[in-house]
mmCIF file of the N, C-alpha and C atoms, coordinates in Angstrom:
data_MODEL
# 
_entry.id   MODEL 
# 
loop_
_atom_site.group_PDB 
_atom_site.id 
_atom_site.type_symbol 
_atom_site.label_atom_id 
_atom_site.label_alt_id 
_atom_site.label_comp_id 
_atom_site.label_asym_id 
_atom_site.label_entity_id 
_atom_site.label_seq_id 
_atom_site.pdbx_PDB_ins_code 
_atom_site.Cartn_x 
_atom_site.Cartn_y 
_atom_site.Cartn_z 
_atom_site.occupancy 
_atom_site.B_iso_or_equiv 
_atom_site.pdbx_formal_charge 
_atom_site.auth_seq_id 
_atom_site.auth_comp_id 
_atom_site.auth_asym_id 
_atom_site.auth_atom_id 
_atom_site.pdbx_PDB_model_num 
ATOM 1   N N  . UNK A 1 1  ? 1.151   12.869  12.110  1.00 0.00 ? 1  UNK A N  1 
ATOM 2   C CA . UNK A 1 1  ? 0.610   11.865  11.225  1.00 0.00 ? 1  UNK A CA 1 
ATOM 3   C C  . UNK A 1 1  ? 1.405   10.564  11.307  1.00 0.00 ? 1  UNK A C  1 
ATOM 4   N N  . UNK A 1 2  ? 2.528   10.575  11.978  1.00 0.00 ? 2  UNK A N  1 
ATOM 5   C CA . UNK A 1 2  ? 3.356   9.378   12.102  1.00 0.00 ? 2  UNK A CA 1 
ATOM 6   C C  . UNK A 1 2  ? 2.607   8.266   12.817  1.00 0.00 ? 2  UNK A C  1 
ATOM 7   N N  . UNK A 1 3  ? 1.683   8.607   13.702  1.00 0.00 ? 3  UNK A N  1 
ATOM 8   C CA . UNK A 1 3  ? 0.936   7.606   14.462  1.00 0.00 ? 3  UNK A CA 1 
ATOM 9   C C  . UNK A 1 3  ? -0.312  7.115   13.741  1.00 0.00 ? 3  UNK A C  1 
ATOM 10  N N  . UNK A 1 4  ? -0.510  7.502   12.512  1.00 0.00 ? 4  UNK A N  1 
ATOM 11  C CA . UNK A 1 4  ? -1.660  7.057   11.722  1.00 0.00 ? 4  UNK A CA 1 
ATOM 12  C C  . UNK A 1 4  ? -1.624  5.542   11.583  1.00 0.00 ? 4  UNK A C  1 
ATOM 13  N N  . UNK A 1 5  ? -2.751  4.898   11.856  1.00 0.00 ? 5  UNK A N  1 
ATOM 14  C CA . UNK A 1 5  ? -2.812  3.440   11.752  1.00 0.00 ? 5  UNK A CA 1 
ATOM 15  C C  . UNK A 1 5  ? -3.680  2.959   10.593  1.00 0.00 ? 5  UNK A C  1 
ATOM 16  N N  . UNK A 1 6  ? -4.521  3.842   10.044  1.00 0.00 ? 6  UNK A N  1 
ATOM 17  C CA . UNK A 1 6  ? -5.401  3.413   8.960   1.00 0.00 ? 6  UNK A CA 1 
ATOM 18  C C  . UNK A 1 6  ? -5.526  4.502   7.903   1.00 0.00 ? 6  UNK A C  1 
ATOM 19  N N  . UNK A 1 7  ? -5.410  4.095   6.654   1.00 0.00 ? 7  UNK A N  1 
ATOM 20  C CA . UNK A 1 7  ? -5.710  4.969   5.520   1.00 0.00 ? 7  UNK A CA 1 
ATOM 21  C C  . UNK A 1 7  ? -6.635  4.186   4.609   1.00 0.00 ? 7  UNK A C  1 
ATOM 22  N N  . UNK A 1 8  ? -7.823  4.720   4.438   1.00 0.00 ? 8  UNK A N  1 
ATOM 23  C CA . UNK A 1 8  ? -8.849  4.079   3.602   1.00 0.00 ? 8  UNK A CA 1 
ATOM 24  C C  . UNK A 1 8  ? -9.310  5.100   2.560   1.00 0.00 ? 8  UNK A C  1 
ATOM 25  N N  . UNK A 1 9  ? -8.661  5.070   1.409   1.00 0.00 ? 9  UNK A N  1 
ATOM 26  C CA . UNK A 1 9  ? -8.981  5.999   0.328   1.00 0.00 ? 9  UNK A CA 1 
ATOM 27  C C  . UNK A 1 9  ? -9.415  5.246   -0.919  1.00 0.00 ? 9  UNK A C  1 
ATOM 28  N N  . UNK A 1 10 ? -10.135 4.161   -0.718  1.00 0.00 ? 10 UNK A N  1 
ATOM 29  C CA . UNK A 1 10 ? -10.574 3.361   -1.849  1.00 0.00 ? 10 UNK A CA 1 
ATOM 30  C C  . UNK A 1 10 ? -11.738 4.024   -2.575  1.00 0.00 ? 10 UNK A C  1 
ATOM 31  N N  . UNK A 1 11 ? -11.783 3.780   -3.890  1.00 0.00 ? 11 UNK A N  1 
ATOM 32  C CA . UNK A 1 11 ? -12.869 4.254   -4.751  1.00 0.00 ? 11 UNK A CA 1 
ATOM 33  C C  . UNK A 1 11 ? -13.007 5.781   -4.733  1.00 0.00 ? 11 UNK A C  1 
ATOM 34  N N  . UNK A 1 12 ? -11.879 6.479   -4.884  1.00 0.00 ? 12 UNK A N  1 
ATOM 35  C CA . UNK A 1 12 ? -11.876 7.945   -4.882  1.00 0.00 ? 12 UNK A CA 1 
ATOM 36  C C  . UNK A 1 12 ? -11.337 8.549   -6.168  1.00 0.00 ? 12 UNK A C  1 
ATOM 37  N N  . UNK A 1 13 ? -11.053 7.738   -7.165  1.00 0.00 ? 13 UNK A N  1 
ATOM 38  C CA . UNK A 1 13 ? -10.516 8.191   -8.439  1.00 0.00 ? 13 UNK A CA 1 
ATOM 39  C C  . UNK A 1 13 ? -9.190  8.938   -8.278  1.00 0.00 ? 13 UNK A C  1 
ATOM 40  N N  . UNK A 1 14 ? -8.378  8.511   -7.313  1.00 0.00 ? 14 UNK A N  1 
ATOM 41  C CA . UNK A 1 14 ? -7.051  9.087   -7.140  1.00 0.00 ? 14 UNK A CA 1 
ATOM 42  C C  . UNK A 1 14 ? -6.191  8.705   -8.335  1.00 0.00 ? 14 UNK A C  1 
ATOM 43  N N  . UNK A 1 15 ? -5.308  9.598   -8.756  1.00 0.00 ? 15 UNK A N  1 
ATOM 44  C CA . UNK A 1 15 ? -4.450  9.345   -9.913  1.00 0.00 ? 15 UNK A CA 1 
ATOM 45  C C  . UNK A 1 15 ? -2.991  9.527   -9.530  1.00 0.00 ? 15 UNK A C  1 
ATOM 46  N N  . UNK A 1 16 ? -2.111  9.044   -10.394 1.00 0.00 ? 16 UNK A N  1 
ATOM 47  C CA . UNK A 1 16 ? -0.676  9.181   -10.167 1.00 0.00 ? 16 UNK A CA 1 
ATOM 48  C C  . UNK A 1 16 ? -0.116  7.985   -9.426  1.00 0.00 ? 16 UNK A C  1 
ATOM 49  N N  . UNK A 1 17 ? 1.104   8.150   -8.962  1.00 0.00 ? 17 UNK A N  1 
ATOM 50  C CA . UNK A 1 17 ? 1.795   7.078   -8.235  1.00 0.00 ? 17 UNK A CA 1 
ATOM 51  C C  . UNK A 1 17 ? 1.384   7.081   -6.761  1.00 0.00 ? 17 UNK A C  1 
ATOM 52  N N  . UNK A 1 18 ? 1.617   5.957   -6.106  1.00 0.00 ? 18 UNK A N  1 
ATOM 53  C CA . UNK A 1 18 ? 1.417   5.897   -4.651  1.00 0.00 ? 18 UNK A CA 1 
ATOM 54  C C  . UNK A 1 18 ? 2.416   6.867   -4.027  1.00 0.00 ? 18 UNK A C  1 
ATOM 55  N N  . UNK A 1 19 ? 1.967   7.827   -3.236  1.00 0.00 ? 19 UNK A N  1 
ATOM 56  C CA . UNK A 1 19 ? 2.878   8.819   -2.662  1.00 0.00 ? 19 UNK A CA 1 
ATOM 57  C C  . UNK A 1 19 ? 3.938   8.161   -1.782  1.00 0.00 ? 19 UNK A C  1 
ATOM 58  N N  . UNK A 1 20 ? 5.218   8.482   -1.994  1.00 0.00 ? 20 UNK A N  1 
ATOM 59  C CA . UNK A 1 20 ? 6.285   7.851   -1.209  1.00 0.00 ? 20 UNK A CA 1 
ATOM 60  C C  . UNK A 1 20 ? 6.188   8.159   0.280   1.00 0.00 ? 20 UNK A C  1 
ATOM 61  N N  . UNK A 1 21 ? 5.517   9.236   0.641   1.00 0.00 ? 21 UNK A N  1 
ATOM 62  C CA . UNK A 1 21 ? 5.358   9.590   2.058   1.00 0.00 ? 21 UNK A CA 1 
ATOM 63  C C  . UNK A 1 21 ? 4.573   8.531   2.831   1.00 0.00 ? 21 UNK A C  1 
ATOM 64  N N  . UNK A 1 22 ? 3.734   7.771   2.138   1.00 0.00 ? 22 UNK A N  1 
ATOM 65  C CA . UNK A 1 22 ? 2.967   6.720   2.809   1.00 0.00 ? 22 UNK A CA 1 
ATOM 66  C C  . UNK A 1 22 ? 3.885   5.675   3.432   1.00 0.00 ? 22 UNK A C  1 
ATOM 67  N N  . UNK A 1 23 ? 5.042   5.467   2.811   1.00 0.00 ? 23 UNK A N  1 
ATOM 68  C CA . UNK A 1 23 ? 5.963   4.444   3.302   1.00 0.00 ? 23 UNK A CA 1 
ATOM 69  C C  . UNK A 1 23 ? 6.699   4.883   4.571   1.00 0.00 ? 23 UNK A C  1 
ATOM 70  N N  . UNK A 1 24 ? 6.485   6.109   5.000   1.00 0.00 ? 24 UNK A N  1 
ATOM 71  C CA . UNK A 1 24 ? 7.070   6.612   6.255   1.00 0.00 ? 24 UNK A CA 1 
ATOM 72  C C  . UNK A 1 24 ? 6.156   6.362   7.444   1.00 0.00 ? 24 UNK A C  1 
ATOM 73  N N  . UNK A 1 25 ? 4.938   5.930   7.193   1.00 0.00 ? 25 UNK A N  1 
ATOM 74  C CA . UNK A 1 25 ? 3.942   5.714   8.243   1.00 0.00 ? 25 UNK A CA 1 
ATOM 75  C C  . UNK A 1 25 ? 4.106   4.308   8.808   1.00 0.00 ? 25 UNK A C  1 
ATOM 76  N N  . UNK A 1 26 ? 5.108   4.128   9.625   1.00 0.00 ? 26 UNK A N  1 
ATOM 77  C CA . UNK A 1 26 ? 5.497   2.791   10.090  1.00 0.00 ? 26 UNK A CA 1 
ATOM 78  C C  . UNK A 1 26 ? 4.489   2.161   11.049  1.00 0.00 ? 26 UNK A C  1 
ATOM 79  N N  . UNK A 1 27 ? 3.541   2.918   11.559  1.00 0.00 ? 27 UNK A N  1 
ATOM 80  C CA . UNK A 1 27 ? 2.499   2.355   12.430  1.00 0.00 ? 27 UNK A CA 1 
ATOM 81  C C  . UNK A 1 27 ? 1.238   1.976   11.658  1.00 0.00 ? 27 UNK A C  1 
ATOM 82  N N  . UNK A 1 28 ? 1.282   2.116   10.350  1.00 0.00 ? 28 UNK A N  1 
ATOM 83  C CA . UNK A 1 28 ? 0.117   1.841   9.516   1.00 0.00 ? 28 UNK A CA 1 
ATOM 84  C C  . UNK A 1 28 ? -0.259  0.362   9.586   1.00 0.00 ? 28 UNK A C  1 
ATOM 85  N N  . UNK A 1 29 ? -1.527  0.096   9.880   1.00 0.00 ? 29 UNK A N  1 
ATOM 86  C CA . UNK A 1 29 ? -2.050  -1.268  9.951   1.00 0.00 ? 29 UNK A CA 1 
ATOM 87  C C  . UNK A 1 29 ? -2.937  -1.589  8.753   1.00 0.00 ? 29 UNK A C  1 
ATOM 88  N N  . UNK A 1 30 ? -3.632  -0.581  8.233   1.00 0.00 ? 30 UNK A N  1 
ATOM 89  C CA . UNK A 1 30 ? -4.540  -0.775  7.103   1.00 0.00 ? 30 UNK A CA 1 
ATOM 90  C C  . UNK A 1 30 ? -4.226  0.277   6.044   1.00 0.00 ? 30 UNK A C  1 
ATOM 91  N N  . UNK A 1 31 ? -3.964  -0.187  4.825   1.00 0.00 ? 31 UNK A N  1 
ATOM 92  C CA . UNK A 1 31 ? -3.756  0.707   3.690   1.00 0.00 ? 31 UNK A CA 1 
ATOM 93  C C  . UNK A 1 31 ? -4.637  0.222   2.552   1.00 0.00 ? 31 UNK A C  1 
ATOM 94  N N  . UNK A 1 32 ? -5.711  0.950   2.322   1.00 0.00 ? 32 UNK A N  1 
ATOM 95  C CA . UNK A 1 32 ? -6.660  0.602   1.263   1.00 0.00 ? 32 UNK A CA 1 
ATOM 96  C C  . UNK A 1 32 ? -6.689  1.728   0.243   1.00 0.00 ? 32 UNK A C  1 
ATOM 97  N N  . UNK A 1 33 ? -6.087  1.457   -0.895  1.00 0.00 ? 33 UNK A N  1 
ATOM 98  C CA . UNK A 1 33 ? -6.081  2.395   -2.013  1.00 0.00 ? 33 UNK A CA 1 
ATOM 99  C C  . UNK A 1 33 ? -6.741  1.772   -3.232  1.00 0.00 ? 33 UNK A C  1 
ATOM 100 N N  . UNK A 1 34 ? -7.503  0.711   -3.020  1.00 0.00 ? 34 UNK A N  1 
ATOM 101 C CA . UNK A 1 34 ? -8.112  -0.024  -4.120  1.00 0.00 ? 34 UNK A CA 1 
ATOM 102 C C  . UNK A 1 34 ? -9.163  0.808   -4.857  1.00 0.00 ? 34 UNK A C  1 
ATOM 103 N N  . UNK A 1 35 ? -9.374  0.409   -6.111  1.00 0.00 ? 35 UNK A N  1 
ATOM 104 C CA . UNK A 1 35 ? -10.397 1.009   -6.977  1.00 0.00 ? 35 UNK A CA 1 
ATOM 105 C C  . UNK A 1 35 ? -10.190 2.505   -7.187  1.00 0.00 ? 35 UNK A C  1 
ATOM 106 N N  . UNK A 1 36 ? -8.955  2.873   -7.477  1.00 0.00 ? 36 UNK A N  1 
ATOM 107 C CA . UNK A 1 36 ? -8.611  4.230   -7.875  1.00 0.00 ? 36 UNK A CA 1 
ATOM 108 C C  . UNK A 1 36 ? -8.001  4.168   -9.266  1.00 0.00 ? 36 UNK A C  1 
ATOM 109 N N  . UNK A 1 37 ? -7.221  5.151   -9.617  1.00 0.00 ? 37 UNK A N  1 
ATOM 110 C CA . UNK A 1 37 ? -6.555  5.181   -10.923 1.00 0.00 ? 37 UNK A CA 1 
ATOM 111 C C  . UNK A 1 37 ? -5.050  5.375   -10.734 1.00 0.00 ? 37 UNK A C  1 
ATOM 112 N N  . UNK A 1 38 ? -4.503  4.705   -9.738  1.00 0.00 ? 38 UNK A N  1 
ATOM 113 C CA . UNK A 1 38 ? -3.076  4.825   -9.457  1.00 0.00 ? 38 UNK A CA 1 
ATOM 114 C C  . UNK A 1 38 ? -2.268  4.073   -10.505 1.00 0.00 ? 38 UNK A C  1 
ATOM 115 N N  . UNK A 1 39 ? -1.069  4.573   -10.774 1.00 0.00 ? 39 UNK A N  1 
ATOM 116 C CA . UNK A 1 39 ? -0.190  3.975   -11.781 1.00 0.00 ? 39 UNK A CA 1 
ATOM 117 C C  . UNK A 1 39 ? 1.197   3.790   -11.183 1.00 0.00 ? 39 UNK A C  1 
ATOM 118 N N  . UNK A 1 40 ? 2.043   3.119   -11.918 1.00 0.00 ? 40 UNK A N  1 
ATOM 119 C CA . UNK A 1 40 ? 3.430   2.948   -11.491 1.00 0.00 ? 40 UNK A CA 1 
ATOM 120 C C  . UNK A 1 40 ? 3.647   1.602   -10.830 1.00 0.00 ? 40 UNK A C  1 
ATOM 121 N N  . UNK A 1 41 ? 4.781   1.509   -10.157 1.00 0.00 ? 41 UNK A N  1 
ATOM 122 C CA . UNK A 1 41 ? 5.181   0.266   -9.507  1.00 0.00 ? 41 UNK A CA 1 
ATOM 123 C C  . UNK A 1 41 ? 4.970   0.359   -7.997  1.00 0.00 ? 41 UNK A C  1 
ATOM 124 N N  . UNK A 1 42 ? 4.888   -0.792  -7.345  1.00 0.00 ? 42 UNK A N  1 
ATOM 125 C CA . UNK A 1 42 ? 4.877   -0.834  -5.885  1.00 0.00 ? 42 UNK A CA 1 
ATOM 126 C C  . UNK A 1 42 ? 6.328   -0.664  -5.446  1.00 0.00 ? 42 UNK A C  1 
ATOM 127 N N  . UNK A 1 43 ? 6.600   0.349   -4.675  1.00 0.00 ? 43 UNK A N  1 
ATOM 128 C CA . UNK A 1 43 ? 7.972   0.654   -4.260  1.00 0.00 ? 43 UNK A CA 1 
ATOM 129 C C  . UNK A 1 43 ? 8.489   -0.370  -3.257  1.00 0.00 ? 43 UNK A C  1 
ATOM 130 N N  . UNK A 1 44 ? 9.779   -0.596  -3.272  1.00 0.00 ? 44 UNK A N  1 
ATOM 131 C CA . UNK A 1 44 ? 10.396  -1.520  -2.314  1.00 0.00 ? 44 UNK A CA 1 
ATOM 132 C C  . UNK A 1 44 ? 10.239  -1.032  -0.882  1.00 0.00 ? 44 UNK A C  1 
ATOM 133 N N  . UNK A 1 45 ? 10.025  0.266   -0.711  1.00 0.00 ? 45 UNK A N  1 
ATOM 134 C CA . UNK A 1 45 ? 9.825   0.837   0.625   1.00 0.00 ? 45 UNK A CA 1 
ATOM 135 C C  . UNK A 1 45 ? 8.572   0.318   1.309   1.00 0.00 ? 45 UNK A C  1 
ATOM 136 N N  . UNK A 1 46 ? 7.726   -0.404  0.577   1.00 0.00 ? 46 UNK A N  1 
ATOM 137 C CA . UNK A 1 46 ? 6.545   -1.024  1.185   1.00 0.00 ? 46 UNK A CA 1 
ATOM 138 C C  . UNK A 1 46 ? 6.959   -1.900  2.360   1.00 0.00 ? 46 UNK A C  1 
ATOM 139 N N  . UNK A 1 47 ? 8.155   -2.425  2.310   1.00 0.00 ? 47 UNK A N  1 
ATOM 140 C CA . UNK A 1 47 ? 8.673   -3.267  3.394   1.00 0.00 ? 47 UNK A CA 1 
ATOM 141 C C  . UNK A 1 47 ? 8.894   -2.521  4.691   1.00 0.00 ? 47 UNK A C  1 
ATOM 142 N N  . UNK A 1 48 ? 8.854   -1.184  4.670   1.00 0.00 ? 48 UNK A N  1 
ATOM 143 C CA . UNK A 1 48 ? 8.999   -0.385  5.897   1.00 0.00 ? 48 UNK A CA 1 
ATOM 144 C C  . UNK A 1 48 ? 7.748   -0.420  6.760   1.00 0.00 ? 48 UNK A C  1 
ATOM 145 N N  . UNK A 1 49 ? 6.638   -0.862  6.195   1.00 0.00 ? 49 UNK A N  1 
ATOM 146 C CA . UNK A 1 49 ? 5.354   -0.833  6.908   1.00 0.00 ? 49 UNK A CA 1 
ATOM 147 C C  . UNK A 1 49 ? 5.168   -2.116  7.710   1.00 0.00 ? 49 UNK A C  1 
ATOM 148 N N  . UNK A 1 50 ? 6.014   -2.314  8.680   1.00 0.00 ? 50 UNK A N  1 
ATOM 149 C CA . UNK A 1 50 ? 6.079   -3.563  9.430   1.00 0.00 ? 50 UNK A CA 1 
ATOM 150 C C  . UNK A 1 50 ? 4.863   -3.903  10.262  1.00 0.00 ? 50 UNK A C  1 
ATOM 151 N N  . UNK A 1 51 ? 3.965   -2.962  10.479  1.00 0.00 ? 51 UNK A N  1 
ATOM 152 C CA . UNK A 1 51 ? 2.750   -3.219  11.258  1.00 0.00 ? 51 UNK A CA 1 
ATOM 153 C C  . UNK A 1 51 ? 1.537   -3.498  10.366  1.00 0.00 ? 51 UNK A C  1 
ATOM 154 N N  . UNK A 1 52 ? 1.737   -3.460  9.055   1.00 0.00 ? 52 UNK A N  1 
ATOM 155 C CA . UNK A 1 52 ? 0.623   -3.570  8.114   1.00 0.00 ? 52 UNK A CA 1 
ATOM 156 C C  . UNK A 1 52 ? -0.056  -4.932  8.206   1.00 0.00 ? 52 UNK A C  1 
ATOM 157 N N  . UNK A 1 53 ? -1.378  -4.901  8.345   1.00 0.00 ? 53 UNK A N  1 
ATOM 158 C CA . UNK A 1 53 ? -2.200  -6.111  8.414   1.00 0.00 ? 53 UNK A CA 1 
ATOM 159 C C  . UNK A 1 53 ? -3.062  -6.281  7.162   1.00 0.00 ? 53 UNK A C  1 
ATOM 160 N N  . UNK A 1 54 ? -3.429  -5.168  6.523   1.00 0.00 ? 54 UNK A N  1 
ATOM 161 C CA . UNK A 1 54 ? -4.362  -5.198  5.398   1.00 0.00 ? 54 UNK A CA 1 
ATOM 162 C C  . UNK A 1 54 ? -3.845  -4.258  4.320   1.00 0.00 ? 54 UNK A C  1 
ATOM 163 N N  . UNK A 1 55 ? -3.498  -4.809  3.153   1.00 0.00 ? 55 UNK A N  1 
ATOM 164 C CA . UNK A 1 55 ? -2.999  -4.017  2.023   1.00 0.00 ? 55 UNK A CA 1 
ATOM 165 C C  . UNK A 1 55 ? -3.836  -4.342  0.800   1.00 0.00 ? 55 UNK A C  1 
ATOM 166 N N  . UNK A 1 56 ? -4.495  -3.339  0.255   1.00 0.00 ? 56 UNK A N  1 
ATOM 167 C CA . UNK A 1 56 ? -5.328  -3.532  -0.935  1.00 0.00 ? 56 UNK A CA 1 
ATOM 168 C C  . UNK A 1 56 ? -4.976  -2.473  -1.968  1.00 0.00 ? 56 UNK A C  1 
ATOM 169 N N  . UNK A 1 57 ? -4.420  -2.942  -3.066  1.00 0.00 ? 57 UNK A N  1 
ATOM 170 C CA . UNK A 1 57 ? -4.050  -2.073  -4.185  1.00 0.00 ? 57 UNK A CA 1 
ATOM 171 C C  . UNK A 1 57 ? -4.692  -2.553  -5.477  1.00 0.00 ? 57 UNK A C  1 
ATOM 172 N N  . UNK A 1 58 ? -5.765  -3.308  -5.369  1.00 0.00 ? 58 UNK A N  1 
ATOM 173 C CA . UNK A 1 58 ? -6.414  -3.883  -6.539  1.00 0.00 ? 58 UNK A CA 1 
ATOM 174 C C  . UNK A 1 58 ? -7.169  -2.835  -7.349  1.00 0.00 ? 58 UNK A C  1 
ATOM 175 N N  . UNK A 1 59 ? -7.480  -3.217  -8.605  1.00 0.00 ? 59 UNK A N  1 
ATOM 176 C CA . UNK A 1 59 ? -8.214  -2.366  -9.547  1.00 0.00 ? 59 UNK A CA 1 
ATOM 177 C C  . UNK A 1 59 ? -7.469  -1.060  -9.827  1.00 0.00 ? 59 UNK A C  1 
ATOM 178 N N  . UNK A 1 60 ? -6.187  -1.185  -10.157 1.00 0.00 ? 60 UNK A N  1 
ATOM 179 C CA . UNK A 1 60 ? -5.317  -0.060  -10.496 1.00 0.00 ? 60 UNK A CA 1 
ATOM 180 C C  . UNK A 1 60 ? -4.615  -0.363  -11.812 1.00 0.00 ? 60 UNK A C  1 
ATOM 181 N N  . UNK A 1 61 ? -3.741  0.533   -12.219 1.00 0.00 ? 61 UNK A N  1 
ATOM 182 C CA . UNK A 1 61 ? -2.860  0.302   -13.356 1.00 0.00 ? 61 UNK A CA 1 
ATOM 183 C C  . UNK A 1 61 ? -1.428  0.210   -12.838 1.00 0.00 ? 61 UNK A C  1 
ATOM 184 N N  . UNK A 1 62 ? -1.248  -0.500  -11.761 1.00 0.00 ? 62 UNK A N  1 
ATOM 185 C CA . UNK A 1 62 ? 0.073   -0.713  -11.179 1.00 0.00 ? 62 UNK A CA 1 
ATOM 186 C C  . UNK A 1 62 ? 0.734   -1.858  -11.942 1.00 0.00 ? 62 UNK A C  1 
ATOM 187 N N  . UNK A 1 63 ? 2.024   -1.714  -12.225 1.00 0.00 ? 63 UNK A N  1 
ATOM 188 C CA . UNK A 1 63 ? 2.716   -2.711  -13.027 1.00 0.00 ? 63 UNK A CA 1 
ATOM 189 C C  . UNK A 1 63 ? 4.068   -3.041  -12.392 1.00 0.00 ? 63 UNK A C  1 
ATOM 190 N N  . UNK A 1 64 ? 4.744   -3.987  -12.995 1.00 0.00 ? 64 UNK A N  1 
ATOM 191 C CA . UNK A 1 64 ? 6.076   -4.364  -12.542 1.00 0.00 ? 64 UNK A CA 1 
ATOM 192 C C  . UNK A 1 64 ? 6.034   -5.519  -11.558 1.00 0.00 ? 64 UNK A C  1 
ATOM 193 N N  . UNK A 1 65 ? 7.213   -5.941  -11.120 1.00 0.00 ? 65 UNK A N  1 
ATOM 194 C CA . UNK A 1 65 ? 7.280   -7.078  -10.202 1.00 0.00 ? 65 UNK A CA 1 
ATOM 195 C C  . UNK A 1 65 ? 6.751   -6.731  -8.810  1.00 0.00 ? 65 UNK A C  1 
ATOM 196 N N  . UNK A 1 66 ? 6.280   -7.749  -8.132  1.00 0.00 ? 66 UNK A N  1 
ATOM 197 C CA . UNK A 1 66 ? 5.883   -7.573  -6.733  1.00 0.00 ? 66 UNK A CA 1 
ATOM 198 C C  . UNK A 1 66 ? 7.166   -7.550  -5.911  1.00 0.00 ? 66 UNK A C  1 
ATOM 199 N N  . UNK A 1 67 ? 7.408   -6.497  -5.147  1.00 0.00 ? 67 UNK A N  1 
ATOM 200 C CA . UNK A 1 67 ? 8.667   -6.394  -4.411  1.00 0.00 ? 67 UNK A CA 1 
ATOM 201 C C  . UNK A 1 67 ? 8.821   -7.507  -3.372  1.00 0.00 ? 67 UNK A C  1 
ATOM 202 N N  . UNK A 1 68 ? 10.004  -8.071  -3.309  1.00 0.00 ? 68 UNK A N  1 
ATOM 203 C CA . UNK A 1 68 ? 10.274  -9.117  -2.317  1.00 0.00 ? 68 UNK A CA 1 
ATOM 204 C C  . UNK A 1 68 ? 10.159  -8.571  -0.895  1.00 0.00 ? 68 UNK A C  1 
ATOM 205 N N  . UNK A 1 69 ? 10.253  -7.265  -0.728  1.00 0.00 ? 69 UNK A N  1 
ATOM 206 C CA . UNK A 1 69 ? 10.121  -6.637  0.580   1.00 0.00 ? 69 UNK A CA 1 
ATOM 207 C C  . UNK A 1 69 ? 8.751   -6.857  1.206   1.00 0.00 ? 69 UNK A C  1 
ATOM 208 N N  . UNK A 1 70 ? 7.773   -7.284  0.418   1.00 0.00 ? 70 UNK A N  1 
ATOM 209 C CA . UNK A 1 70 ? 6.474   -7.647  0.991   1.00 0.00 ? 70 UNK A CA 1 
ATOM 210 C C  . UNK A 1 70 ? 6.645   -8.772  2.005   1.00 0.00 ? 70 UNK A C  1 
ATOM 211 N N  . UNK A 1 71 ? 7.694   -9.556  1.836   1.00 0.00 ? 71 UNK A N  1 
ATOM 212 C CA . UNK A 1 71 ? 7.984   -10.633 2.787   1.00 0.00 ? 71 UNK A CA 1 
ATOM 213 C C  . UNK A 1 71 ? 8.356   -10.125 4.166   1.00 0.00 ? 71 UNK A C  1 
ATOM 214 N N  . UNK A 1 72 ? 8.709   -8.839  4.279   1.00 0.00 ? 72 UNK A N  1 
ATOM 215 C CA . UNK A 1 72 ? 9.022   -8.243  5.588   1.00 0.00 ? 72 UNK A CA 1 
ATOM 216 C C  . UNK A 1 72 ? 7.763   -7.964  6.402   1.00 0.00 ? 72 UNK A C  1 
ATOM 217 N N  . UNK A 1 73 ? 6.617   -8.018  5.764   1.00 0.00 ? 73 UNK A N  1 
ATOM 218 C CA . UNK A 1 73 ? 5.357   -7.658  6.423   1.00 0.00 ? 73 UNK A CA 1 
ATOM 219 C C  . UNK A 1 73 ? 4.783   -8.885  7.127   1.00 0.00 ? 73 UNK A C  1 
ATOM 220 N N  . UNK A 1 74 ? 5.365   -9.230  8.246   1.00 0.00 ? 74 UNK A N  1 
ATOM 221 C CA . UNK A 1 74 ? 5.013   -10.471 8.945   1.00 0.00 ? 74 UNK A CA 1 
ATOM 222 C C  . UNK A 1 74 ? 3.639   -10.422 9.601   1.00 0.00 ? 74 UNK A C  1 
ATOM 223 N N  . UNK A 1 75 ? 3.067   -9.232  9.782   1.00 0.00 ? 75 UNK A N  1 
ATOM 224 C CA . UNK A 1 75 ? 1.726   -9.119  10.364  1.00 0.00 ? 75 UNK A CA 1 
ATOM 225 C C  . UNK A 1 75 ? 0.639   -9.052  9.299   1.00 0.00 ? 75 UNK A C  1 
ATOM 226 N N  . UNK A 1 76 ? 1.031   -9.088  8.011   1.00 0.00 ? 76 UNK A N  1 
ATOM 227 C CA . UNK A 1 76 ? 0.077   -8.965  6.922   1.00 0.00 ? 76 UNK A CA 1 
ATOM 228 C C  . UNK A 1 76 ? -0.876  -10.159 6.888   1.00 0.00 ? 76 UNK A C  1 
ATOM 229 N N  . UNK A 1 77 ? -2.176  -9.869  6.958   1.00 0.00 ? 77 UNK A N  1 
ATOM 230 C CA . UNK A 1 77 ? -3.207  -10.899 6.936   1.00 0.00 ? 77 UNK A CA 1 
ATOM 231 C C  . UNK A 1 77 ? -4.004  -10.871 5.649   1.00 0.00 ? 77 UNK A C  1 
ATOM 232 N N  . UNK A 1 78 ? -4.124  -9.688  5.041   1.00 0.00 ? 78 UNK A N  1 
ATOM 233 C CA . UNK A 1 78 ? -4.956  -9.531  3.859   1.00 0.00 ? 78 UNK A CA 1 
ATOM 234 C C  . UNK A 1 78 ? -4.156  -8.778  2.803   1.00 0.00 ? 78 UNK A C  1 
ATOM 235 N N  . UNK A 1 79 ? -3.943  -9.394  1.644   1.00 0.00 ? 79 UNK A N  1 
ATOM 236 C CA . UNK A 1 79 ? -3.204  -8.788  0.547   1.00 0.00 ? 79 UNK A CA 1 
ATOM 237 C C  . UNK A 1 79 ? -3.994  -8.996  -0.731  1.00 0.00 ? 79 UNK A C  1 
ATOM 238 N N  . UNK A 1 80 ? -4.412  -7.896  -1.357  1.00 0.00 ? 80 UNK A N  1 
ATOM 239 C CA . UNK A 1 80 ? -5.151  -7.966  -2.612  1.00 0.00 ? 80 UNK A CA 1 
ATOM 240 C C  . UNK A 1 80 ? -4.472  -7.023  -3.600  1.00 0.00 ? 80 UNK A C  1 
ATOM 241 N N  . UNK A 1 81 ? -3.936  -7.599  -4.682  1.00 0.00 ? 81 UNK A N  1 
ATOM 242 C CA . UNK A 1 81 ? -3.193  -6.824  -5.675  1.00 0.00 ? 81 UNK A CA 1 
ATOM 243 C C  . UNK A 1 81 ? -3.733  -6.941  -7.079  1.00 0.00 ? 81 UNK A C  1 
ATOM 244 N N  . UNK A 1 82 ? -4.785  -7.702  -7.339  1.00 0.00 ? 82 UNK A N  1 
ATOM 245 C CA . UNK A 1 82 ? -5.227  -7.963  -8.716  1.00 0.00 ? 82 UNK A CA 1 
ATOM 246 C C  . UNK A 1 82 ? -5.580  -6.706  -9.467  1.00 0.00 ? 82 UNK A C  1 
# 
């Protein structure tokens, strides 16, 4: 699963925190978890996803500051967090 490049689990009524194992998928280009029921904070480990181009975490109950590690995602083209 280390070579996974896309995870699209939007609109699935997922609950709980974003699983920390996702931050180990360093080849991930697309991470869409929008329109679920996720809670908690965006972990600083998000900065490990250096290949990420599309990150969507909108329509959640995620709280707290946006991690500065998002600045490490130099290939990021699409970011939706509302």
